[in-house]
C-alpha positions in Angstrom: 0.1 -26.0 -20.5 0.8 -22.3 -21.3 -2.8 -21.6 -19.5 -1.5 -23.1 -16.4 1.7 -20.8 -16.5 -0.3 -17.5 -17.5 -2.5 -18.2 -14.5 0.4 -18.6 -12.0 1.8 -15.4 -13.2 -1.6 -13.6 -12.8 -1.8 -14.8 -9.4 1.8 -13.8 -8.3 0.8 -10.5 -10.0 -2.2 -9.7 -7.9 -0.1 -10.7 -4.9 2.6 -8.3 -5.3 0.5 -5.7 -6.3 -1.7 -5.7 -3.3 1.2 -5.9 -0.6 2.3 -9.4 -0.3 5.8 -10.3 0.5 7.8 -12.1 -2.0 8.1 -15.8 -0.4 4.6 -15.4 -0.1 3.9 -14.6 -3.8 6.3 -17.5 -4.9 4.4 -19.9 -2.8 1.0 -18.8 -4.6 2.5 -19.5 -7.8 4.0 -22.8 -6.7 1.0 -24.4 -5.7 -0.8 -23.2 -9.3 2.0 -24.9 -10.9 1.3 -28.4 -10.0 1.1 -30.0 -13.3 2.6 -33.5 -13.2 4.3 -33.0 -17.2 6.4 -30.0 -15.4 9.8 -31.4 -15.0 11.7 -28.3 -14.2 10.5 -25.0 -13.0 12.3 -21.5 -12.1 10.3 -18.9 -10.0 12.3 -15.3 -9.5 10.8 -12.1 -8.2 12.9 -9.1 -7.8 11.5 -5.9 -6.8 8.5 -5.2 -9.2 9.4 -7.9 -11.9 8.3 -11.6 -11.9 10.0 -14.3 -14.2 8.6 -17.8 -14.4 10.4 -20.6 -16.2 8.7 -23.8 -17.0 9.8 -26.8 -18.9 7.3 -29.5 -19.6 8.3 -33.0 -20.8 9.6 -33.1 -24.4 9.4 -29.2 -24.9 11.6 -26.7 -24.7 11.6 -24.3 -21.8 8.7 -21.3 -21.6 9.5 -18.1 -19.7 6.7 -15.4 -18.9 7.2 -12.1 -17.4 5.3 -9.4 -15.4 6.4 -6.1 -14.5 4.4 -4.4 -11.4 4.0 -0.9 -12.1 2.3 0.1 -8.6 1.6 -1.4 -5.5 -1.0 -0.9 -2.8 -1.8 -2.7 0.4 -5.1 -5.1 0.4 -4.8 -8.1 2.9 -8.3 -9.0 1.5 -7.4 -9.7 -2.0 -4.2 -11.9 -0.9 -6.4 -13.9 1.6 -8.6 -14.7 -1.3 -6.0 -15.5 -3.7 -4.2 -17.9 -1.3 -7.7 -19.6 -0.8 -8.1 -19.7 -4.4 -4.4 -21.0 -5.1 -4.9 -23.8 -2.2 -8.3 -25.2 -3.7 -6.5 -25.5 -7.1 -3.9 -27.4 -5.6 -5.8 -29.7 -3.7 -7.8 -30.5 -6.6 -11.1 -28.9 -5.5 -11.2 -26.4 -8.6 -10.1 -26.3 -12.1 -8.4 -24.2 -14.3 -11.4 -22.3 -15.6 -12.8 -21.7 -11.9 -9.2 -20.6 -10.9 -9.3 -17.9 -14.0 -12.6 -16.7 -13.2 -11.8 -16.3 -9.5 -8.5 -14.2 -10.1 -10.3 -12.1 -12.3 -12.9 -11.3 -9.8 -10.6 -10.8 -7.2 -8.8 -8.4 -9.3 -10.9 -6.1 -10.3 -13.0 -6.1 -6.9 -13.1 -3.0 -4.9 -12.9 -4.3 -1.3 -13.9 -0.8 0.4 -15.7 2.3 -1.4 -13.3 5.6 -1.2 -15.5 7.0 1.3 -15.4 4.1 3.7 -11.5 4.3 3.1 -11.7 8.4 4.0 -14.0 8.0 6.9 -12.2 5.3 8.4 -8.7 7.2 8.1 -10.2 10.2 9.7 -11.6 8.4 12.9 -8.2 6.6 13.2 -6.4 10.0 13.5 -9.3 11.7 15.7 -8.5 8.7 18.0 -4.9 9.3 18.0 -5.5 12.8 18.8 -6.7 11.6 22.0 -4.2 9.2 22.6 -1.9 12.4 22.4 -3.7 14.2 25.0 -5.8 16.3 22.8 -9.2 17.4 24.0 -12.3 15.9 22.4 -12.8 19.5 20.6 -9.3 18.6 19.4 -10.4 15.2 18.0 -13.4 16.7 16.5 -11.2 19.0 14.4 -8.7 16.6 13.5 -11.3 14.4 12.0 -12.7 17.1 9.8 -9.2 18.2 8.7 -7.9 14.7 7.6 -11.0 14.1 5.3 -9.4 16.3 2.6 -5.8 14.7 2.7 -7.4 11.3 2.9 -9.4 11.8 -0.2 -6.7 13.3 -2.2 -4.4 10.5 -1.8 -7.4 8.1 -2.7 -8.1 10.5 -5.8 -4.1 10.8 -6.8 -3.8 7.0 -6.5 -6.7 6.5 -9.2 -5.0 9.3 -11.1 -1.9 7.5 -11.3 -0.2 10.3 -9.7 3.6 9.3 -8.0 2.7 8.3 -4.5 5.6 10.7 -3.5 4.1 13.7 -5.2 0.8 13.0 -3.4 2.4 12.5 -0.1 4.0 16.0 -0.1 0.5 17.8 -1.4 -1.4 16.0 1.5 1.2 16.6 3.9 1.2 20.2 2.8 -2.8 19.9 3.2 -2.6 18.8 6.5 -0.1 21.3 8.0 -2.5 24.0 6.6 -5.6 23.3 7.8 -4.1 22.3 11.4 -2.5 25.5 11.6 -5.5 27.3 10.6 -7.6 25.7 13.3 -5.0 26.6 15.8 -5.4 30.3 14.8 -9.0 30.0 15.5 -8.5 27.7 18.4 -5.5 28.3 20.1 -6.1 25.5 22.8 -5.9 22.8 20.0 -2.2 22.1 19.7 -1.2 22.0 16.2 1.6 19.7 16.4 -0.4 17.2 18.1 -3.3 17.3 15.2 -0.1 17.1 12.5 1.6 13.9 14.1 -1.9 12.2 14.6 -2.6 12.4 10.7 1.1 11.7 9.9 1.0 8.3 12.2 -1.9 7.0 10.4 -0.5 8.2 6.7 2.6 6.9 7.4 3.5 3.4 4.9 3.8 1.1 8.0 2.6 -1.9 6.2 5.3 -1.6 3.7 7.9 -0.9 6.1 7.1 -4.4 7.9 6.5 -6.2 4.8 10.1 -5.1 3.4 11.7 -6.2 6.8 9.9 -9.6 6.3 11.8 -9.8 2.8 15.0 -9.0 4.2 14.6 -11.7 6.8 13.6 -14.2 4.5 17.0 -13.6 2.5 15.1 -11.4 -0.5 17.2 -8.6 -0.2 16.8 -6.9 -3.3 12.9 -6.9 -3.0 13.3 -5.9 0.9 15.7 -3.3 0.1 13.5 -1.4 -2.6 10.5 -1.7 -0.2 12.3 -0.2 2.5 13.5 2.5 0.2 9.8 3.1 -1.2 8.6 3.7 2.6 11.1 5.9 3.5 10.6 8.0 0.1 6.6 7.9 1.1 7.4 9.2 4.5 9.8 11.5 3.3 7.1 13.1 0.8 4.7 13.8 3.9 7.5 15.2 5.7 8.5 17.6 3.4 5.0 18.6 2.6 4.3 19.6 6.4 7.6 21.1 6.8 7.5 23.3 3.9 4.0 24.6 5.2 5.4 24.9 8.5 8.4 26.9 7.7 6.3 29.2 5.3 4.4 30.0 8.4 7.1 30.9 10.6 8.8 32.9 7.7 5.7 35.0 7.3 4.9 35.1 11.2 8.7 35.7 12.0 8.5 32.6 14.3 5.8 34.1 16.6 2.6 32.6 17.5 -0.3 34.7 16.3 -3.9 34.8 15.9 -6.5 35.9 13.3 
């Protein structure tokens, strides 16, 4: 009986730490807790904490909790967990298959780091073209983005706070854009910086926060919204600090090396 409960908690944990909305994680937990011997259950998700209380027939209530330390966005894992939970609920799999499936999903690496870095760089280059930059400018921003995109992935693996990693990434973006601008003034640094910031801004997190708020999960939605604002502020602080230093050194005058 406790196995059923622990797997439901594990599924909810995977959902939340990969960017799921609160109601979606609750639905997955409900799908797994289908035992006919359960006479009462209560699922509470607040921010980064999951609390599940289940009462089986002729037994006292059992409560299990789980705290989510770090969150990211991985829609593939959300889809796989949803499929597993639905198959279990429909009787197409048992607890053993559910456990093996959740373990495989949790430890799986959807995309390697190099692919994420390259994809981020390509996206920023395309945004640069959309802002009216030249092909040379798009190519330059492609290479400029490689380093900050890699740094964010590296800091994530080192469990560095997202706020600090975004400050450093924003500073690197601004510094490399200004250096490129000194050699090639026709490449507008403001367009280069804007293109990278657009890609690195936590838009998915902001949308998830809005969906939680609309669904009535105000505490979780507010915490995620604040999280997104802090991450975006980190990028802005990094970019602004380097630009301010540049203007202080140059006296506010555009200069060439």
